[in-house]
N, C-alpha and C positions, 0 to 999 in steps of 0.2 A: 576019437579024433574030432576036431571041429567040423561041423557040416559045411561043405563048400558049395553046395548045389545052388543056393539062392542068388549068389552074386554073379553077375555076368561081367566078366573081366574084359576091358576094352583092348582091341588090337592084340588078341591073344587066342591061340588055339585052345578053347576052353576045355574040351573033352580030354585032351592030352594033359593040359596043365593040372587039372584037378586029380589026375592019377598020381602025380608027383609034384605038388605045388612048391613054388619058390616064394616063401612067405618071409617078408622083412619085418622084424619085430621091434627093433630099435636102431638108433643111429647116433653117432657123435663124430664130429670132425670129418675125416676122410672116409669113415667106415660105417657100414651097416653090420647088424647082427641078425641072423635069421632065427626062426622059431626053435631051432636046435642049438642056439647060442654059438653058432659058428661065425667067425669074423670074416667080413667080405669088404674088400676095397672098392669104393665107389669110383668107377672109371668114367662115369658119364654125368656127374653132378645131378643124380636123380634122373630127371628128363631135361637136362641142360639148365635146371632152375636153381639148384642149391650151390650157387657160385662161391659162397663163403663157407662151404662145408655145412655140416649138420649140427643142430643144437646150439647155435650161438646164443650165449646168455643175454647179450644186449637186445637181441630181437625178442626173446622170450619175455624179458622184463618189460619191454615196450608194449607188447601185446597185452600182458597181464595188467599193466598200469592203465591202459586204455579201456580194457574190459570193465575194470572197476569204476571207471569214470563215465564213459558213454559207450554202451555196447552197440547201439544203433540209433540212427536218426533218419527221418525220411530224406530221400535223395532228390525229390522234386519240390521246388519252391523253397527248400531249406538246404542247409549244408552244415559243415562243422569246421573248426579251425585246421584240423589235420589235413583236410583235402587241399587247402590253399598252401599249407606249409610244404607238402610233398610236391605239388605242382611247381612251386617256386624253386625248390631244390633241383627238380628235373630241368627247369628252364635255364639253370645256371650251367648245365653241362651239355645241353643239346646244341646243335649247330646254330650259328648266327641266323636270326630271323625266324627261328622256330621257338616261340615263347608261350604257346598255349597247349593245354593238356586236357583231354577228355578221358575219364576213367571208366573202364569196363571191368570184366571179371576173368578174362582169359584172352589168349591170343586169338582164338576164333572170333570172339566178340569184338575184339579190336579191329580185325580185318573187316568184318561186316560193317562196323561203324565207319571205317575209312571209306568203304565203297559208297555208303550213303552220303557222307560228307562231300565226296567228289561229285556226285550227282547234284547235290544241293548247291555246291559252289558254282557249277556251270549254269544251273537254272536261275540262280539269283543274278548271274551275269548276263542273262538274256540268251543263253545257249542251252536251253533245255533239251535240245535234240542230241546232245552229247551223252549217250547212255551206254556206250560200248566200253568194255574193259579189255586190256591186253595183259596176258600173263605169260608163263613159260611152261613147256613140257618139264616134267620131273620136279615141278615146284610143289611146295606144301604151304597152304595158307589157312589151316584149320579145318574143322569138320562141320561147321554150319553150312547152310546151303550156299551162301555167298562165297565162303572160303573154298568149299568143294568145287564150285564152278570155276574159280580161279586156278585151283590146283591142277597139276599135270601128272598126278600119280594114278595110274589106271585102276588099281585095286580100291582106291578111295572113291572112285566115281562110278564104276561099271554097274554096281548093283542098286543104284539110287536114282535111276531115271536120267532125264536130260539136264537136270539142274537148271540154273538160270540161263536164259538165252543171252546172246550178245557178248560172248567172251571168246576172244581169239587167243591162240597160243603161239608164241615164238618157239624156236628150237632151244633146247637146253644147251649148256656150254661145255659138256664133256665131249672132247675130241681126242682121237688117237694120238695126235702129235704132241699132246701135253701130258701123256702118261708119265707117272713118277716124277712130276714136277713139284718141288717144294715152293709153296707160295703161288704167285700168279703166273699162268702160262704165257708164253710168247705168242701163241696163235689163237685166233678166234674172236678178235675184237669186231670183225665184220659180221658176226652173228647178231650184233645189236641192230644191224640194218633190217632185220626181220620186222622191227617196229615200223620202219619206213614202208616196208611192203604192206603192212596192215593199213597204214595211212593211204597208200596208193589204191588198195583194194576196196576199203570201206568208206574212205573219205575223211579228211581231217576233221570235219565238223561233226562227226558221229562218235569220236573217241573221247571218253572222259578221263581215263587214267591208265597208267601202266604200273602194274604191281610186280615187284621182284624181291626175292631175298638177295641181299648183297653177296652172301655165300649161301647157296642152297643147302640146307641142313639135313632135313629128314631123309632126303633121297641119297645121302652119302657124302656130304661135304664137297660140293662143286664150287671151287674157288673161281671168281670171275677172271677171264683173261685180261691182260693189260690193255687198257683203253676201252674196254667193253662198257663199263658203267658210265664213263665219260661220254661215250657216244650216245647212250640212251638219254642222258641229260640234254645233249645237244638237240636230239630229235624232238624231245618233249618241249623244249623251249621254242623251237621253230614252229610247232603246231599247237601250242597252248594246251598241251596234254599234261595232266598232273603226274608226277613221278612219286610213287609210294614205295618206300623201303620197308619190307617186313623184317624187323630186327628183333623178333621174339627170341631167336637163338643167339644172334650176334651182338645184341645190346649188352651194355654194362660190362665192358672190359674184355670180352671173350677174344677180340682180335688185337688186344694190346692198346686200345684207346677206348674212350667212353662208348663210341658206337662205330660200326663199320663205315658209316658215312664219313667219320673223321679219318679212319684208317685209309680209305680210298680217295679222300678229298673230293667227294661228290655230295652235294647237299640236295636232298629230296624235298618235296613239298609236304609230305607227311611221313611219319614213321610209326609203325605198330610195335608195341612192346608188351611184354608179360614176363613170365618165368623168373629171371633173376631180379626183377623189379622188387619183389618181396623175399627173395632167396627161397621161394617155394613154400614159405611158412603159411601164407594166407593167399587164396586165389585172387589174382588181380591182373588186369590188362590196362593198356593205355594207348591212346593215339596222340602223338605230338604233331601239332598243326602249325603251319606257317602263319605269320602275322597277316599276310594277304588274305588267306582263306578265312581266318577267323573274323577279320574286320569286314569282309564283304558279306558274309552270312549274317553276322550280328547286326550290321547296319541296315540290312534289308528289311528287318522286322519293325513294326511300330514301336514307339518308345517304351511302352509298357507291355508289348506283346512278346510271346514266346518265339525265340529265334531258331530253336532246334527241337523238333518234335521227335525226340529219340532219347533213350536212356534206359537204365536197368534199376531194379529195386535195390541192388547192392552196388551201384556206381559209387566209387569213393567210400566204400565201407570203412567205418572208423578203425576197425582192427587191422584191415589191410593197409590203410594209410599209416598207422602207427608202425607196422612192420616195415613199410617202405621208407619211412623217415629214418628208422634205425639202420636199415641197410645202406642208405645213401651216406650216412655218417661214417659207417665202417669203410665203404669204398674210398671216401675222401681221406679219413684219418690214417688209414693203413696203406695208402698209395697202391691200392689193388690193381688199378689199370696199368700203372707203370711196372708193377711186379710181373704182370703177364708178359709184357714186352721183353723183360729180362729172362724169363723162364722159357719162352717160346722156342728159341733156337735149340736148347737142349731137348725139349719135348719132341720137336720135329725130327731132330737127328736120330734119336732113339727109335721113333716110330718108323722112319724111313729105312733103318737097318733091317727091318722085317722083310724087305724086298728080296732077301736071300731065299725065301721060301717060294717054290714054284707055284704053289697054290694061290699066292698073292698075285693078282693080275694088274693091280694099279694101287697107288697110294697118293692121296692128296691131303694137304693140310695148310692151315694158317692159324697163327696165334696159338690158342689151346684147343684147336679143333682138328680132327683127323678122320679120314675115311679110308678104309682098306677093303678093296674088292676081292672076294674069294671066287675062285673058279667054281661054277655050279657043279653039283653032282647029284644025280637022281631026281632032277627037277628043280625049278627055280625056288630058292628059299630053304631047301632042305638042309644043305650044308651050313648055311648061316644059322639056322635054328639049332643044329647039332653043336656048332661051335659055341653059341650062347650057353647051352646047357653044360658043355664041358668047362667053359670058363667059370661058370657059377660053382661047379664042383671044385674048381681050382682056387676059389676064393675071390673071384672078380665079378662085379656087376657091370655089365656093358650094355650098349644099345646096338641092336642088329636090325637092319631093314633089308628084307630079301637076303641076298648073299653079300651084303656090305656090313662090315664091322665099323662102328662109329665110336670114337673116343673123344671125351670132353671132360677131363678131370676138373675138379673144383679149382678156382683161381688161387686158392691158398696152398696148392700142392707143393711139395718139396721134390727135389731130384730123386730122393729115395722112393717116393710114390710112383714117379714116372718109371723108374727102374723095375719096380714090382709089377706094374701093369705090363710093360713090354716083355719082361722075363716070363710072366704068366702066359702071355699070348704065345711066346716061343715054345713053351712046354706043350701047349695044346696043339699047335701046328705040327710039331714034330711027331705027335701021335696020330695024325691023320693018315 
């Protein structure tokens, strides 16, 4: 058997995993095959990233063609045509007034970049004292120190010290009154007033930006209550605070529109992207930036001076850009975002039928995203991990965080795939 000792698997109980590893050997369309050649339905688009399914020939061909032409070029003081092509394609689908793109290599890097841009924006506007950030409990914004500082998941924070200073956290948006609500809950818009409380406590002039996931993803799909995001936008406007949407999970059709900003009709000042940007084929992240932010920062530098002392060796990597361009063409040509809006009602109805099981304590969902809370047993996370293993044995690859089961099938899914996912979950839950 292959030696498994050397690789340290992330977010995984390594000692237990290596006793009975779940190794995915190949993939095509909606399916994985493991190292025993068993077929597994991908119920979570990899890690929310393979929105168009696996092994799309258009993406493979684009990457191969680019590799044979330009494998890499320096990202500082030089660039390549593909970077500008992809940025232009993104500007066509982003909200009005958001026409500038900075490329990173992951969602984590995108979040850290957005934090730095927020600080620089205020500094170039003569408000360098604005250095505080506001985020939320139960939020996830990546694993770099900036993102960990913003994130509100205790297990991602507790073992790594104090992280960055100057981050305040609003309450999360899960409340009892919205249990088993399909879509946006009726209650909880007033939770957005936590941002005003931060203003009152720390002072308007100290806060640079407010970071939120429009739908909190990794914590278990917390859909914003009606009026919540609108209220955040109002408070940010009133106090000159930048509003940043982390759309790493919700971007590129997952909610039935290009972005959750479109779905909920709230335009942020920046959006962080990754995952479905390249369909998971090549690592890539991005920050979409408002015209106001871009123009203030770039105009503050001398005519031939560098305006942003930030970037990565692999910013706008040619292969990633080629994948991104191919992906954007598929989204457009196949009407993928509209397809999600059509499939979503069936998906949510089938998922919400699972409320018949007493072990399910809440279900939330929007678009092709759903979170199902399991009653804990034997300690936090134990039941969730057991269910993940049982579903794998039953032929499903899912995402589990603590005792919450997360579903996010590829945007190309058919009703038969939704049925297979939900029937597989039913079978496992009956055996509990």
